[in-house]
N, C-alpha and C positions, 0 to 999 in steps of 0.2 A: 978228198973226192967232191967233184961238183954235184950239187942237187939237180940231177937230171929230171926228176919228177915235178919241178917248179915251172917248167916251160909250158907253153900252151899246145905245143906238139905232143908232148908226153901226156898231157891232160887227155887229149883226143885219143892218142893211142891206147891209153888205158880203158877208156870208154868203149872204144871200138873192139878192144879185146874182151870187154863184158858182153858186147853183142855177140861176138863169136861164141863165147861161152853159153849164151842163151840159145844159140842155134844148136850147138851140141847137145845141151841139155833137151831141147825140144825133140831132136832127132832120136836121142836114147829113150825118152818117154814114149814118143810114137812107135818105136820098134818095141818096146816093152808091152804097150796096150795091143799091139797087132799079134803078138805072140800068144796071148791068153795064157799065162803061166798058171798052173795050180796053186791055190791058196795054201794047201798043206805042204807041198814040197816044190817050191818055186825053181829050185835048180841054180847053179852058179851063173848062167848067162843071165837070168832074170834079175839076180841079186845084183850083179855088175852094172846092168843097164840102169835099175833103180839108183844106185849109188853114183853113177856118171850123171844121171838125170839131176839128183838132189844137189850134188856137190856144184855142178856146172851152173845150175840155176841160182844157188846161193852166193857163189863167188862172182858170178856175172852181174847179180843185182848190186852187190858191194862195189864193183867196179864202175858199173853205168852210174849209180847214184853219187858215188863220191869221187871217182877219177882221181886227180892228182891230190885231192884233200884227204885221201886214205893214209896219206903219209904225214898228215899235219900232227905237230906235237901238242900235247895238252898238259895242263898242270895237274899234278896228283895232289889231292887234298893231303893235309899232314897226317890224317889219321891212317892213311893207306901207304905212307912212305916207309921205307926201311929204317929201322932205328939202328944208331951206331952200338949201342950195348944191348945185348940180349939178356933179358931177365924178367922178372915180374914188373907189370906195368903199375905205374905210381898208384893208380886208383884202386888197385887190388892189394896193396901192401897195407896190411893191418895186423 
């Protein structure tokens, strides 16, 4: 499968998607603030709006800031790699 996310068009599309998520998050938080939910029992609608606002803003930020680099491969340190043999680590054997 081709690396579709390596093109400039995909980078701009991902960043644009992040901006759209920001707009959705802004609308959800605006509606939440306008509704004035009770702090003791906010209700399902208020909780759903808060969730949409938080997740939309978080994912939107990741997409806008990273764009196509969101899929870059990173080297994992030897300490965190999976070991082929499962057992007691060498430094704990005594």
